[in-house]
C-alpha positions in Angstrom: 44.4 38.9 193.6 41.6 39.6 195.9 41.6 38.6 199.6 39.1 35.8 199.0 41.2 34.2 196.3 44.3 34.3 198.4 42.4 32.7 201.3 41.2 29.9 199.0 44.7 29.3 197.6 46.2 29.3 201.1 43.5 27.0 202.5 44.0 24.6 199.6 47.8 24.5 200.2 47.2 23.7 203.9 44.7 21.0 203.2 46.9 19.3 200.5 49.9 19.5 202.9 47.9 17.9 205.8 46.6 15.1 203.5 50.1 14.4 202.2 51.5 14.2 205.8 48.6 12.0 206.9 49.3 9.6 203.9 53.1 9.5 204.6 52.5 8.9 208.3 50.0 6.1 207.6 52.2 4.3 205.1 55.2 4.5 207.4 53.4 3.3 210.5 51.8 0.2 208.8 53.1 -3.0 210.2 52.2 -6.5 209.1 52.0 -9.4 211.6 53.7 -12.6 210.5 54.5 -15.8 212.3 58.1 -17.2 212.3 56.9 -20.0 210.1 55.7 -17.6 207.4 58.9 -15.6 207.1 60.7 -18.0 204.6 57.6 -17.9 202.3 57.4 -14.1 202.0 58.4 -12.5 198.7 61.1 -9.9 198.5 58.8 -6.9 198.6 57.2 -8.1 201.8 60.6 -8.6 203.4 61.4 -4.9 203.1 58.3 -3.8 205.0 58.0 -3.2 208.7 56.5 -6.2 210.5 55.7 -7.7 213.8 56.6 -11.2 214.8 55.7 -13.1 218.0 57.2 -16.0 219.8 58.7 -17.3 223.0 62.2 -16.3 224.1 64.4 -19.3 223.9 65.9 -20.3 227.3 69.5 -19.1 227.6 69.5 -17.1 224.3 69.5 -13.6 225.8 72.9 -12.0 225.2 73.3 -8.4 226.4 76.0 -6.5 224.4 77.0 -2.9 224.4 74.3 -1.0 222.5 72.1 -4.0 221.7 70.5 -7.2 223.0 70.4 -10.4 221.0 68.0 -13.3 221.6 66.2 -16.1 219.8 62.4 -16.3 219.4 60.8 -19.8 219.0 57.4 -20.6 217.6 56.2 -24.1 216.6 59.8 -25.4 216.4 61.0 -22.6 214.2 63.6 -20.0 215.4 64.3 -16.4 214.6 67.5 -14.5 215.6 66.6 -11.1 216.9 68.8 -8.0 217.6 67.2 -5.2 219.6 69.0 -1.9 219.6 66.1 0.4 220.5 66.2 3.5 222.7 63.7 2.1 225.2 64.8 -0.3 227.9 63.5 -3.9 227.6 60.4 -4.6 229.7 60.8 -6.2 233.2 58.9 -9.2 232.0 61.4 -9.9 229.2 63.2 -13.0 230.3 63.8 -16.6 229.2 60.6 -18.4 228.3 58.5 -15.2 228.1 56.2 -14.4 225.2 57.6 -11.5 223.1 56.3 -9.4 220.2 59.0 -7.7 218.2 58.5 -5.0 215.7 61.1 -4.1 213.0 62.6 -5.4 209.8 64.0 -8.7 208.6 67.5 -8.4 207.2 68.9 -10.3 204.2 70.8 -12.6 206.5 67.5 -13.7 208.1 68.3 -11.8 211.3 65.4 -9.6 212.6 66.3 -6.1 213.8 63.8 -5.0 216.3 62.9 -1.4 217.0 60.4 -2.3 219.7 60.0 -5.3 222.0 56.9 -6.1 224.0 56.9 -9.0 226.5 54.7 -10.7 228.9 55.1 -13.5 231.3 51.9 -15.6 231.2 52.6 -17.3 234.5 52.7 -13.9 236.3 49.1 -13.2 235.4 47.5 -16.6 235.9 44.8 -16.9 238.5 45.9 -18.5 241.8 44.0 -21.7 242.4 42.0 -21.7 245.6 42.8 -24.3 248.2 39.4 -24.4 249.8 36.0 -24.2 248.1 34.1 -20.9 248.6 31.6 -20.7 251.5 28.0 -20.8 250.4 26.3 -17.4 250.3 22.9 -16.6 251.7 20.0 -16.6 249.3 19.2 -13.2 247.8 15.8 -13.1 249.5 17.1 -13.3 253.0 17.5 -9.5 253.4 21.2 -9.3 252.6 23.0 -9.2 249.3 24.9 -12.3 248.5 27.8 -10.3 247.3 28.4 -8.3 250.5 30.4 -9.9 253.4 28.4 -10.5 256.5 29.7 -9.0 259.8 31.1 -11.6 262.2 30.7 -11.0 265.9 34.0 -10.1 267.6 35.2 -12.1 270.6 35.5 -9.0 272.9 
């Protein structure tokens, strides 16, 4: 076989291998988002897929055990038992009442085994209400920008 033919065959093998790896990676990384209310209505094929489920962590439900953390997610009055046995530590914002997004698989006993947990505490990021109204700014035509603070004379 000539060098050009060997190069074409080698290139084709590399391209096919890369395409196969890309396809396998894409299909394994697909996750479907479902609500807790939707889980009982899913058919058996959907239950075996990787999925994401969000909800609020039920107060008093976090149980730390050797090798895993169990907790309950609540969404619109529906609950979901979750077991997290991932390698990464849980986020600092993961606590009672926080919003959590879990990623993993639903087991036949309706317990969700999470491989990843993301959490946020909405109250931590809310804007602090101001006690006093903002001082009026000078009009833009007065020579100073209304967004820059004005220098105050010092008492020295």
